[in-house]
C-alpha positions, 0 to 999 in steps of 0.5 A: 418577932425580934431577931435573936440569932444571926448567921454569916457566911462567905462564899464563892471566890475571894474578893477584896471585901469579904474580910471587911464585910464580916467585920462591918456586919459585926461592928453594926450589930454590936452598935445597934443590936448588941444582944443579938447572938452572931454565928459564922458558918465556916467555908460557906455553904459547905459549913452550913451543910455540915454544921461547922460554925463559930460563935462571935464572942465579945472578944471578936466583937471588940476586935472586928475592926482589925478585919478591915485591914486584911484580904481573904475571908476569916471564916473561909469560902467554898463553891457549893450550889445547894441545888446541885445534889450530885455535887454535894453528895460527891463532896461528902456534904450530904448523904445519898438521897438527901436534899441539900436544901432540906439539910441546910434548912435543918441546920438553920432550924437547929441553930435558931437562926432568924437572919442569914447574911450571905457575902458572895456573888450572883451564884452565892446570892441566888443559892440563898434565894433558893434556900429562903424560898424552900424555907418559906414553903416549909413554914420557916421564916428566914430573912436573907440579906446578901451583899454583892461580892465579885471583882467582875462587877457583873451582878445585875442590877447592882451598879458596883460590887464590893471589892471590884475597885480594889481588884482593879487597883491591885491589878494595875500595880501587878502590871507595873512589875510584869510589864517591866519584863519587856526589857528582858527580851527583844520582840517581847509579847506580854499578855496580862490576863485579868479575871472576868468570865463574861464581863470585861469591866475589871480588865478595862478598869485595870488597864485604865488605872495602869495607863493613867499611872504611865501618864503620871511618870517621868521618863527617859526615852533617850536611854530607852525608858520609854513610856510607850513600852510600858503602856497598854497596847490592846484591851480585849474584853468578852463584849467585843469581837476580836479581829485577829487579822486586823489587831495582828497587823496593828500590833505587829507595827507596834512590835516593829517600832517598840520591840514589845507589845503589851496586851490586857486580856479578859479571861473570858475573851475568846473563850468560845473560840478556845472551847470550840477548838478543844471540842473539835480535837475531841477534848473534854471541856472542864466545868465547875459545879455551877456549870461554868467553863473552868477558865484556869484549865481552858487557859485563854491567855496561852491560846491568845499568846499562841495566836499572836506570837507567830503573827507579830514575830515575837521572840518570847511570849509571857502570860501572866495572871493577876487574878489571885494577887488582886482578889486576895488584897485588903479593901482600899479606901474606895471599897471600904466606904462602899462596904461600910454603907452596905453593911450598915444598910444590910443590918438595918434591913435584917432587923426589920425583916426585909430580905434582898441583896444590898447595893446601888440598884441601877433600875431605881436610879442608883438608890442603895437598897435591898434588891429583891432576889428574883432580880439578881443575876450574873453576867452583866455586860460591861458597856464598851461605849462608855466615854472612858473606855472609848477614850482609853482605846483611842489613846492607845491606838485601839480600833474602837470598833473592835 
């Protein structure tokens, strides 16, 4: 049966690809299947559960290209897990006794949706898989085609998630201003906390891009404009253990020589230590609807700032988070090219009734294809042995075995 109605939704945290991906899907359908009706559910799965959607009008189709120039999502996001019944009831998305999967299925049926495009991370797309499986069990055919959005770049087995390159670029831009603060106080410790719960790729790539920027500038060390004070002095990621004693000794020498230390820290680095300390103190560890520790409330950056400040003899500690600045940016040229490839294939797959998450499949020689939903997972580890990261750590005097 030909596709008649397509629905779009964006979900999870923001990333520099959502607006562009929505625009790309609309443009592609308009080009190859202009008669297909398109609707967009507002605020992700929350809008699907409550039946809130907007129609993609001819005027929207004509102006869809404008979306490539903006960050955020024009149709809004939310963090909703359809299998977390208690949370859905608490938030008023379903009534007591209702199954959110059934409510979502009924809404899709009422709207006559043949294809659902989900733009989000592993939680968004595995939730879509749950929904598709539920519908199949109840004899409702639905093609679900996801796009992998996450600045953490940690979706298994997707080589490169949409928006991650832009987030790293923006994080490096953020760092240029923040690290200028080293001149505001003697013996200054600056921690640049970068998003990345389980995966250190974004922190590493942000540090790499900032380090490359430092190398490209002209400096005036005779007057204190010293590249070493602007550079990265340590990069801590979840995949590598942090030897506080050894790193403190190394960084104290940096502090003694330069009067400042600049650390790039993944928000997920050392979380187990922070959680253990909270639990030992009898404090409740806050979690989100997906069961993840709420890192903004646990605050690893502040914890590490406290650990290093005394050991380095810092007179002032500054912890700055680039996450919201980075994730809300418009996609850069690298990501725009990847988004276009993904949205074109997403529409083509949808029209032939093939479900999956579109991306470069690392287990299929990097082929761009619809990756089967059962193979999608989060928390892909960053490979800290890759040459560019080893070279970065070596160039800044970091212990490569850390």
